[in-house]
C-alpha positions in Angstrom: -0.1 0.0 -0.1 1.2 3.6 -0.8 1.1 5.8 2.2 0.7 9.6 2.0 3.3 12.2 3.3 2.9 13.4 6.7 0.8 16.6 5.8 -1.6 14.3 3.9 -1.9 11.8 6.6 -2.5 14.4 9.2 -5.4 15.7 6.9 -6.9 12.3 6.7 -7.1 11.4 10.4 -10.1 13.0 12.4 -8.2 12.9 15.7 -5.6 15.4 14.1 -8.1 17.7 12.3 -7.1 20.7 14.4 -3.4 20.0 13.7 -4.4 19.8 10.1 -6.1 23.2 10.0 -3.2 24.9 11.9 -0.5 23.4 9.7 -2.4 24.6 6.5 -3.2 28.0 7.7 0.5 28.7 9.0 2.1 27.2 5.8 3.8 24.4 7.7 1.7 21.9 5.8 4.1 22.6 2.9 7.1 21.7 5.1 5.4 18.5 6.3 4.8 17.5 2.7 8.4 17.9 1.7 10.8 15.1 1.1 12.1 14.6 4.6 13.4 12.8 6.4 11.1 14.5 9.1 9.4 13.2 12.1 6.4 15.0 13.5 5.2 14.6 17.1 1.5 15.6 16.3 -0.7 16.7 19.1 -4.1 15.2 18.9 -7.2 17.7 18.8 -7.8 18.1 22.6 -4.1 19.0 23.1 -4.4 22.0 20.8 -7.5 23.6 22.3 -6.9 27.4 22.4 -4.0 27.3 20.1 -6.3 28.5 17.1 -6.2 31.9 18.8 -2.6 32.4 17.9 -1.9 34.3 14.8 -2.5 32.5 11.6 0.1 34.3 9.4 3.2 36.4 9.9 2.0 39.8 11.0 3.6 41.6 8.1 3.3 41.2 4.3 7.1 40.9 3.9 7.4 37.9 6.1 7.0 34.2 5.1 3.9 32.5 6.3 6.0 30.2 8.2 7.5 32.9 10.4 4.3 33.3 12.4 4.1 32.3 16.1 1.6 29.4 15.0 4.2 28.1 12.5 6.9 28.3 15.2 4.9 26.2 17.6 4.4 23.6 14.8 7.9 23.7 13.8 9.0 23.0 17.4 6.8 19.7 17.0 8.9 18.7 13.9 12.3 17.0 13.9 14.5 17.3 10.9 15.3 13.6 10.9 13.9 10.1 11.0 13.1 9.0 14.5 11.0 5.8 14.7 9.4 4.7 17.9 11.8 1.7 18.1 14.9 3.8 17.7 14.0 6.1 20.7 16.0 5.9 23.9 15.5 7.2 27.3 17.2 10.7 27.4 17.5 11.0 23.8 17.6 14.8 22.7 16.8 15.8 19.0 16.9 19.0 17.2 13.6 20.6 15.9 12.8 23.0 13.0 12.2 25.8 15.5 15.7 27.5 15.9 18.0 25.9 18.3 15.2 24.1 20.4 15.4 20.5 21.2 13.1 17.8 22.4 13.9 15.1 24.9 12.4 11.7 25.0 11.8 9.6 28.0 11.3 5.8 27.8 9.8 3.7 30.6 9.1 0.1 29.4 6.9 0.3 26.4 6.0 3.9 27.2 7.5 6.8 25.2 7.0 10.5 26.0 8.4 13.7 24.6 8.9 16.6 26.9 5.9 15.5 29.2 3.6 14.4 26.3 2.7 10.9 26.1 3.1 9.1 22.6 -0.2 7.7 22.2 -0.1 6.8 18.4 3.5 5.7 17.4 4.6 5.2 13.9 1.6 6.3 12.0 2.5 5.3 8.4 3.7 8.1 6.0 6.2 8.2 3.1 8.5 11.1 4.3 9.7 9.2 7.5 7.7 9.3 10.8 4.6 10.6 12.3 3.8 10.1 16.3 0.4 11.2 17.8 1.0 12.8 21.2 -1.5 13.8 23.9 0.0 17.2 24.8 1.1 20.4 23.3 5.1 20.9 23.4 6.1 24.2 24.4 9.6 25.6 23.6 11.7 27.1 26.3 12.3 30.2 24.3 9.2 32.3 23.5 8.2 33.0 19.9 7.4 36.7 19.3 5.9 38.4 16.2 5.3 42.1 16.0 3.8 44.3 13.4 6.1 46.7 12.1 5.4 50.1 13.7 6.7 53.6 14.0 5.7 56.2 16.5 3.6 57.9 13.8 1.6 54.7 13.5 0.5 54.9 17.0 -1.6 56.9 19.4 1.6 58.7 20.3 1.5 60.7 16.7 -1.6 62.6 18.3 0.1 63.7 21.3 3.7 64.1 19.8 3.2 65.0 16.3 6.9 65.3 15.5 7.2 61.4 16.6 10.1 62.1 19.0 10.1 59.4 21.5 11.0 60.5 25.2 10.9 58.6 28.5 7.4 58.1 29.5 6.1 58.0 25.9 4.0 54.9 24.9 4.0 53.2 21.6 1.2 50.6 20.7 2.9 47.4 19.1 0.6 44.7 17.8 1.9 41.3 18.0 1.7 38.0 19.9 3.7 36.1 22.4 3.7 32.4 23.0 3.8 30.8 25.6 1.8 33.4 27.3 1.8 33.9 31.1 -1.1 33.4 33.4 -2.4 37.0 32.3 -2.1 36.0 28.7 0.9 37.9 27.6 4.7 38.0 28.1 7.1 40.6 29.1 9.3 42.1 26.3 11.8 44.9 26.8 12.3 47.4 23.6 15.1 49.5 23.3 16.1 52.3 21.0 18.7 50.7 18.8 20.6 53.9 18.5 21.3 54.0 22.3 22.7 50.3 22.3 25.8 51.1 20.4 
């Protein structure tokens, strides 16, 4: 039997329909449909509750679709290598497609977990290497940030400071998203005037 690639298999299985929607809307489905070798640690629907509120696309038109926060999260679930369940060892660390972030496997008897999420459907058949269903959302240790390009003249500051000079105490509205969010729904980001950092 001819099996589909990871992206197509995710789209076929009802327990991964949320993952399929997120991968398609973020451009990651194209990555998962590539030649590989790739291994997807695919969260089942229940694990992705609430993730649909993260931005669908990169915030600015000049950014690639796969640079969005949503895409970063899905790239963190994707390993650029073949990792079959039978080849996983306890404590094994693997790279992901999300920057320098890694995942760590735990093995106890016949149970496999990755960063706390249990592998509940190992070795789902795909042509471009491996797809394992997991019961949790994997969260990178480094936050993913995406901001809309803004200048002081784009914000409410322009009405109070028409010359767009920023001074201590001025505020500039910056649209964007942060994942993972803290208990208040956001994160803490410090912005600096790049001319002052030299």
